[in-house]
N, C-alpha and C positions, 0 to 999 in steps of 0.2 A: 194210360195216356189219353188225353182228349185232343182231337184234331178237328178244327173248325175253320172255315173260311170259304173263299170263292176261288174258282179256277176257270180256265178257259181251255176247251178242247175242240179242235176243228172249227173254231170260230163261234162255238156255243158256250155261253157262260153257265156255270153250275155252282151250286152251293153244297158244301159237305159239312157234316157234323157227326163225327164218329168217336166212339169210346173204344179204345183198343186195350186188350190185355193178352199178352203173349201173341198167339196166332188167332185169337178170337176177336170179334168186333161186333158192335151194335151201333146203330145210328140211322141217319137219313141222308139222302142225296136229293137235291132238287135240280132237275134238268128240264129246260124248256117249260118251266112253270109246273112241272109234274113232280109231286113228292113220291119218293121211293124209299121204303123202309128196308134196311139191310140187317141181317143177322148171320154171323159166321161163327159156328161152334164146332170144335173138333174136326175141322177140315170141310164141313158141310156149309154151303152158302145158301141162304134163303132170302127171297125178295117178297115184299108185299107192295103192290102198286095198283093204281086204278086201271080200269079197263082200257082207257085211252092209251096208256103206256104200251100194253100188249098189242092193241090194234095198230099202233103206229109202226109195227114191224111186220105188217101184213096179215096178222091173225084176224080172221073174220070177227066182226063186232059181237055176234051172238056167242062165239067161243070165248072171246076176251071178257065178256060180261060174267062168265062163270068163274073167273079169277078174282072178281071183286071181293075184297076182304079176306082173301086166302093167302097163306104163305106158300110160295112156290120154291121148290128146291131146284137149284141150278146144277145141271150135270157137271161132273168133275172137270171135263175139258173146257167148258165155258167158265167155270168157277176159277180156273187157272188164269183166265184172261180178265177176271174181275180182280185186278191187283190193286191193293191199297198200300201206299208207301208212307209210313208215318214221318219219314224224314223230309219228304217233299210235299206231302199232302195231296199227291195226285191220285186219281182214281180212273180206271178204265172199265167200261161196261161192254160186254159182248151180248147185247140183249136179243139179238136175232136167235142165238142159241137158247137163251133163257126163255124165250117165248115158246120154245118147243118143250119146255120142262113140264113136269107133272105137279099137280097140287099135292100137298102132304100136310100132315099135322106136324107142327114145329113148336118149340117152346114159345110162349108169348113173350112179347117184349118186356113186360113187367117181370115175368118169371126170370128171364135172363139177367135183368138188372139186379134183382135181389140176390141172385146167386154169386154176383161179383162181390 
C-alpha cells in the first residue's frame, strides 16, 4: 500500500510518502522543510535525517553532525510512538527519544525496496 499526502500536527504541516507492506514501511517524511527517511523492518525502526533534525532536539551540533548520512535505529519505546496509520495517513514522531538513539548499519533504501 502506498500512502502519500500532507498532514498537520500541532500547527505544523508535513508531507508523508510511505510504502507499507504488512508491518514494514519505507519512505519519507518532510517536516519543517527537513526531509527524514524512514525504514521499518521486522519491528525495528530506522531514521536517516540531516544534522539539523537531530540538533533541533537539543543535540549538540558536533554530535548531530556525526549522524549525517547514517541510519539511526529508534529504540523500541520511541518506535512505538512512531505510529503510522494507513487508514488515516497520520504519523507521529517522538524525535527527542530518537535523538538519543545509536547509529547502526541498516539495510539501504534500495536494498529494502528490491526485497519487496
